[in-house]
Structures are given as structure tokens and as C-alpha cells.
C-alpha positions in Angstrom: -38.4 27.3 3.4 -40.5 24.4 3.8 -40.1 21.6 6.4 -41.9 18.3 6.1 -40.8 16.0 9.0 -38.0 16.1 11.6 -36.0 13.2 12.8 -32.7 12.7 14.2 -30.1 12.6 11.6 -29.1 9.3 10.0 -28.0 10.6 6.6 -27.8 14.1 5.3 -28.4 14.8 1.5 -27.9 17.9 -0.6 -29.1 18.3 -4.0 -27.7 21.5 -5.7 -29.7 22.2 -8.9 -29.8 25.1 -11.4 -32.0 27.2 -9.4 -32.5 25.7 -5.8 -30.5 24.0 -3.0 -32.6 21.2 -1.5 -31.7 19.4 1.7 -33.0 16.0 3.1 -32.2 14.0 6.2 -33.1 10.5 6.6 -33.4 9.4 10.4 -32.9 5.6 9.9 -33.1 3.3 7.0 -36.8 2.6 7.5 -38.1 6.2 8.6 -39.2 9.3 7.0 -37.0 12.4 6.1 -36.8 16.1 6.8 -36.5 18.4 3.8 -36.1 22.1 2.9 -35.6 24.1 -0.2 -33.9 27.4 -0.6 -33.1 29.6 -3.6 -29.8 29.1 -5.4 -27.6 32.1 -5.0 -25.4 30.9 -7.8 -22.2 30.1 -5.6 -21.9 26.5 -4.7 -19.7 27.2 -1.9 -21.7 29.9 -0.3 -24.8 27.8 -0.4 -23.2 24.8 0.8 -21.7 26.7 3.8 -25.1 28.3 4.6 -26.8 24.7 4.6 -24.1 22.9 6.8 -24.4 25.6 9.4 -28.1 24.6 9.9 -27.8 20.9 9.4 -25.7 19.9 12.4 -26.4 16.2 11.8 -23.9 16.4 8.9 -21.1 16.8 11.4 -21.4 13.4 12.9 -22.2 11.1 9.9 -21.0 13.1 6.9 -23.0 14.5 3.9 -24.1 13.1 0.6 -24.1 15.6 -2.2 -25.9 15.3 -5.6 -25.0 17.9 -8.2 -26.8 19.3 -11.2 -25.3 18.1 -14.6 -25.3 21.8 -15.2 -22.6 22.2 -12.7 -20.5 19.1 -13.8 -18.3 18.8 -16.7 -19.8 15.5 -17.5 -22.5 13.4 -16.1 -23.4 11.0 -18.8 -24.4 7.4 -19.3 -23.9 5.7 -22.6 -23.5 2.2 -24.0 -20.3 0.4 -23.0 -17.9 -0.2 -25.7 -18.1 -3.6 -27.0 -15.2 -6.2 -26.8 -13.3 -4.4 -24.1 -12.8 -5.9 -20.8 -13.6 -3.8 -17.7 -9.9 -3.0 -17.0 -9.3 -1.7 -20.4 -12.4 0.3 -20.4 -11.3 1.9 -17.0 -8.0 2.8 -18.6 -9.7 4.4 -21.7 -12.3 6.1 -19.7 -10.6 9.4 -19.4 -10.2 9.7 -23.2 -13.9 8.7 -23.6 -15.0 11.5 -20.8 -13.0 14.1 -22.1 -14.6 14.1 -25.5 -17.9 14.8 -24.0 -16.4 17.6 -21.8 -16.2 20.7 -24.1 -13.5 23.1 -23.2 -11.9 21.0 -20.5 -8.8 19.1 -20.6 -8.4 15.7 -18.6 -5.8 17.1 -16.5 -8.4 19.9 -15.1 -10.8 17.3 -14.4 -11.6 14.9 -11.4 -12.9 11.8 -13.0 -15.0 8.8 -11.8 -16.3 5.9 -13.7 -18.6 3.0 -12.9 -19.3 0.1 -15.2 -22.5 -1.7 -15.6 -23.3 -4.8 -17.8 -23.9 -2.7 -20.7 -23.5 0.6 -19.8 -20.8 3.2 -18.8 -21.7 5.7 -16.0 -19.2 8.7 -16.0 -18.7 11.8 -13.8 -16.3 14.7 -14.1 -15.9 17.8 -12.1 -13.4 20.5 -12.4 -10.8 19.8 -9.9 -10.6 23.5 -8.9 -14.4 23.4 -7.9 -14.0 20.1 -6.1 -11.3 21.7 -3.8 -13.6 24.6 -3.3 -16.5 22.4 -2.2 -14.3 20.3 0.1 -12.8 23.7 1.7 -16.6 24.9 2.1 -17.3 21.8 4.0 -14.4 22.4 6.5 -14.3 19.3 9.0 -17.2 17.5 7.6 -16.6 14.6 5.5 -18.1 13.6 2.2 -19.7 10.2 1.8 -20.9 10.8 -1.6 -20.5 13.4 -4.5 -22.5 12.3 -7.6 -24.9 13.7 -10.2 -28.7 14.2 -9.5 -29.6 11.8 -12.3 -27.4 9.0 -10.9 -28.7 9.3 -7.5 -32.4 9.6 -8.6 -31.9 6.4 -10.8 -30.3 4.3 -8.2 -32.8 5.2 -5.6 -36.1 5.7 -7.4 -35.5 3.8 -10.6 -37.4 4.6 -14.0 -39.1 8.0 -13.8 -39.3 11.4 -15.5 -40.1 14.9 -14.1 -39.2 18.4 -14.3 -37.9 20.4 -11.2 -35.8 23.3 -10.7 -35.6 24.2 -14.4 -34.3 20.6 -15.4 -36.0 17.8 -17.0 -34.7 14.4 -15.7 -35.4 11.1 -17.7 -34.4 7.8 -16.5 -35.3 4.9 -18.6 -34.2 1.1 -18.9 -32.2 0.1 -21.8 -30.5 -3.2 -22.5 -31.1 -4.2 -18.8 -29.3 -1.1 -17.4 -30.7 2.3 -16.2 -29.6 5.4 -18.2 -30.6 8.8 -18.0 -31.0 12.2 -19.7 -30.9 15.5 -18.1 -31.3 18.8 -19.8 -32.5 22.3 -18.8 -36.0 23.5 -19.6 -38.0 26.6 -18.9 -41.4 25.1 -18.2 -43.2 24.8 -14.8 -42.1 22.0 -12.3 -44.0 18.8 -12.5 -46.8 18.2 -10.1 -47.0 15.2 -7.8 -44.2 12.9 -6.8 -42.6 9.5 -6.5 -43.5 6.6 -4.0 -40.5 5.8 -1.8 -40.8 3.2 1.0 -44.5 4.0 1.4 -44.3 7.6 1.4 -45.0 10.2 -1.4 -42.0 12.3 -2.1 -42.8 15.6 -4.1 -40.9 16.0 -7.2 -39.1 19.1 -5.8 -37.5 16.9 -3.0 -36.8 13.9 -5.1 -33.3 14.9 -5.6 -32.4 15.6 -2.1 -34.0 12.4 -0.8 -32.2 10.3 -3.5 -28.8 12.1 -2.2 -29.6 11.1 1.2 -30.8 7.4 0.5 -28.3 6.7 -2.2 -25.7 3.9 -1.8 -22.3 5.6 -2.5 -20.9 2.3 -3.9 -23.4 2.0 -6.5 -23.1 5.1 -8.5 -20.1 7.1 -9.8 -18.8 8.9 -6.6 -16.2 11.8 -6.7 -15.7 11.5 -2.8 -13.6 8.4 -3.7 -11.2 10.9 -5.1 -10.8 13.0 -2.1 -7.7 12.4 0.1 -8.4 9.8 2.7 -11.9 9.0 1.5 -13.4 5.8 0.0 -10.7 3.9 2.1 -11.3 0.7 4.0 -10.5 0.7 7.8 -7.5 -1.5 6.9 -6.2 0.9 4.3 -6.7 4.0 6.6 -4.8 2.2 9.3 -2.1 1.0 7.1 0.2 4.0 7.5 0.1 4.1 11.2 0.6 0.5 11.4 3.6 0.7 9.1 5.1 3.6 11.0 4.6 1.8 14.3 6.1 -1.4 13.0 9.0 0.6 11.8 9.5 2.2 15.1 9.2 -1.1 16.9 11.6 -2.6 14.6 14.4 0.1 15.2 13.6 -0.2 19.0 14.0 -3.9 19.1 17.1 -3.7 16.8 18.7 -1.2 19.2 17.9 -3.3 22.3 19.3 -6.4 20.3 22.4 -4.5 19.7 22.8 -3.3 23.2 22.2 -6.8 24.7 24.6 -8.3 22.2 27.4 -6.0 23.2 26.5 -6.8 26.7 26.9 -10.5 25.8 30.0 -10.0 24.3 31.5 -8.2 27.1 30.1 -10.8 29.5 31.7 -13.5 27.5 35.2 -11.6 27.5 35.0 -11.2 31.2 34.1 -15.0 31.5 36.9 -16.3 29.3 39.5 -13.8 31.3 38.2 -15.3 34.5 38.6 -18.9 33.4 42.2 -18.1 32.0 43.0 -16.6 35.4 41.5 -19.6 37.3 43.6 -21.8 35.0 46.7 -19.9 35.8 46.0 -19.8 39.6 45.4 -23.6 39.5 48.6 -24.3 37.7 50.6 -22.2 40.2 48.9 -23.5 43.4 47.6 -27.0 42.5 50.4 -28.3 40.1 49.8 -31.6 38.7 46.1 -31.6 40.0 43.3 -31.7 37.4 40.9 -28.9 38.4 37.4 -29.2 36.8 35.8 -25.9 35.5 34.0 -24.1 38.4 35.7 -26.0 41.0 38.8 -24.2 41.8 37.3 -22.5 45.1 36.3 -25.8 46.3 39.8 -27.5 45.5 41.6 -24.6 47.0 39.5 -24.9 50.2 40.1 -28.6 50.3 44.0 -27.8 50.0 43.9 -25.2 52.6 42.1 -27.4 54.9 45.0 -30.0 54.3 47.6 -27.6 54.9 46.1 -25.9 57.9 44.2 -29.0 59.5 45.6 -30.8 62.6 47.7 -33.8 62.1 49.8 -35.7 64.3 52.9 -33.6 63.3 51.9 -30.2 62.0 53.6 -29.2 58.8 55.4 -26.0 58.0 53.6 -22.8 57.5 52.1 -22.1 54.0 52.3 -18.7 52.3 48.8 -19.7 50.7 47.2 -20.0 54.3 49.1 -16.6 55.0 47.3 -15.0 51.9 44.0 -16.4 52.9 44.2 -14.9 56.4 45.2 -11.5 55.0 42.3 -11.6 52.5 39.7 -12.5 55.3 40.6 -9.4 57.4 41.9 -7.0 54.7 40.0 -3.5 55.0 37.8 -2.2 52.2 40.2 -0.1 50.1 37.5 2.2 48.7 36.2 3.2 52.3 39.6 4.2 53.3 41.0 5.4 50.1 43.7 2.8 50.3 46.3 2.5 47.6 48.5 -0.7 47.9 52.1 -0.2 46.8 53.6 -3.6 47.7 53.0 -6.8 49.4 55.9 -9.4 50.2 54.6 -12.8 51.6 56.6 -16.0 53.1 55.5 -18.9 55.3 56.5 -16.9 58.4 55.3 -13.4 57.6 55.5 -10.6 55.2 55.6 -6.8 54.6 52.7 -4.5 53.5 53.4 -1.0 52.1 50.4 1.4 51.2 49.1 4.9 51.2 45.9 6.3 52.8 44.6 9.9 52.9 45.3 11.7 56.1 42.2 12.6 58.0 41.7 16.4 59.1 41.0 15.6 62.7 43.6 12.7 63.2 46.0 12.2 60.3 46.8 8.8 61.4 43.1 7.6 61.8 42.9 5.7 58.4 46.4 4.3 58.8 45.6 2.9 62.4 42.3 1.2 61.0 44.4 -0.8 58.3 46.5 -2.1 61.2 43.4 -2.6 63.4 41.7 -4.7 60.8 44.7 -7.1 60.2 45.2 -7.2 64.0 41.7 -8.8 64.4 43.1 -12.1 63.2 44.2 -14.5 65.8 46.8 -15.7 63.3 48.6 -12.5 62.4 50.7 -10.2 64.6 51.2 -6.7 63.0 53.6 -3.7 63.7 53.0 -0.3 61.9 55.2 2.5 60.9 53.5 5.7 59.6 54.9 8.7 57.9 52.8 11.7 56.9 53.6 13.4 53.6 51.5 15.9 51.8 48.0 14.9 53.1 49.1 11.3 52.5 50.1 8.6 55.2 52.7 6.2 54.1 51.9 2.8 55.8 54.5 0.0 56.5 53.3 -2.9 58.2 55.3 -6.0 59.5 53.2 -9.2 59.9 54.0 -12.5 61.5 51.9 -15.4 60.6 51.1 -18.2 63.1 49.1 -21.0 61.5 
């Protein structure tokens, strides 16, 4: 293994040739690279796993891989069909590529096509092999999977050299870069190519090209991987849609709940208004009572009935009812169950049941009488009967306005 320079990882490039696996890391867009070369065992997945174990920087920024055309079903560049717009060329690309992929059907391949002005750049890899490469990388993401000639053409432009048993020729035709790549048994080319003021040996040109290549300017099979090549908005689309759907369901449920509560409140309000109208018709006949003013009008009427005049009027059952209401005990506290209540202007009778207390059976019953006896206008006399843990309460009440 040979190491040229070492920097913190900015991009990691792997070039898998016919005989060697070469790696390169670029520290930043304007600095040098760290490169190494190893013999190729013949298994892409094994070599890829071994390389990624040593190159930890790939875990933080992803990797860019350039494959030898010998490992690809197709990595050609040829003249673009004349007279066809871009969309039609994209639709016809699978059929055009399949003709150049001997022994492979289009449904067995993962295809990627990029169009130039006068050229068509194609890339095809067996789908099973692409799945193996992705599995070998584990949690590391791919930023680029392309061919070595495509990466070299994008980074270095026109050139020709032999490296790792392959001859790479990149030339300019009709204003577009095109390439040829074929196996050779001759020795590797000596020297290198200039890249940003540095001399890159031919042996490491493919790896540096893989690290420095722009994934959007070459055929890139990484776009075909699940979740790869998607914009931030497209990656967030599904979580946003799911969250919006959940929020819509929640808001719908809350709206339905509050709608039912509003209907219940409205029904109670209408019932209360009906009861108020009925009370007004019975107690204030012939008097127009505005909505919400029943209590005020009843208070005025009670003041008139119970007020001091030169000649006090006869006692009123309405005033008697009011006095009972002011001093009537809390039925929930005593467990009071009212059975009957008869009122007249002079007095009335009350019949009810209360539970018998364990220590004093008449305790709750006496509290009923005691609460009503607090009124200065009422005089009460009680009669109690204990039956089966219940006390029958009968009160005689006299009213003096």
C-alpha cells in the first residue's frame, strides 16, 4: 500500500479496476488527497468492505465509487439519436442500452442515462450486483456510483493512459466528451495528469476522479438506490404528509367533540329558555319579560309582595317558596330525597327521606328541620319515622312574611 498525503476527509473516492482497488480522500475542494492502492481479490463486495473499514471518513460524508467497465454491463458514450427530444430519448434509452448489454435483459439491469448536447452517456449494472454493493457498504451512503471513464472525463477532460490493465481514452467530438475503455495486457503508463496544481499519477487518476467528480454531471446509479438522490423536500415529504394527516385526524376529532358539546349546550340553553318562559307565564302573567331578565323581574315582584306598605298585603306562596329555597339544606350532603312539597300562602308540608346515621338515626333528619328553622319567617315542627335504615321526615311549616 502506498500513501501520498493525509488530510481530514472531505470526499472519499473508490475506483474498482480490473486488477486493483484504489482509494482517494480529498480534504477540501482546494486541497490535496490521500491515496492508496491494493490488489483486487476479484470480489467487489469483499474489497469494498475491507476498504470502508479503514476509511472512517466515508461514514460521515458518504462515498463515491467509480467502477471499471469490465464490471459493468454497459458504460458507453455514443452519438445521440437525431431528431428526438430529450424525453423521448429517455424513454427509448432502456432499449438502446439493452442492445449493447450482451447476455442481459433490461429487467435484470439498473440503468442510468445522462444526455449531453450531441451525446448520450449510459450506465448499466446488474441489479443483483448493485444490491450486493449496497449491502457491503452497510450504513454508509453512496453519493456516486459511476464508471471510471465517466468520472475521469468529468474531472480531467481529454486524456489517454493505461492503468490496471485497462486503456482509457477520452476525446472531444462534436463539442462533447466521449470515451473508450478496453482491456490491455501492456504495462501501465508512466507519468500523470495535472489537477489543481498537483501531479496525479496515472495509477491514482481513477480514484481521485471518483472523489472529485460531481455526481450531478455524470450517469449516477446512486440515484436509483432507495432514498438516494432525493432533495431535502422530497425526503421530508412523507413525514410531512403523515404528520399533516395525523394533525387533520386530531383536529377533526376535536372539532367533532366540540361540535357535540356545542349542540348539548345549545339544547340545554333552549330548555332553560323554555322553562323561564313557562315560569314567567305562571308567576308574572300579562307582563312582558325580556330574555335574561326573569330573575330581575321576579326580584322586583318579590320586593313588591314582601315590601312595607301602609297596609301589608296577604301572604304570597311565591315569597314562601323563596324563603324555603334560601334555607333548604344541600340534598347531596344529607342524601335527602324529596317526596312531596305542598305550599300555601300561610304555610305548607314537606315530606322527604334521609339515611339513618349509625350513631344517631335522627341526626340527618334533625339537620333538615334545623336548616329551615334558621329563617325568621318560618316555624317548623317535625315528625320522624325510622324504617329500614331510612328516616321518614314530615315537616309542618308556618310562614310569616
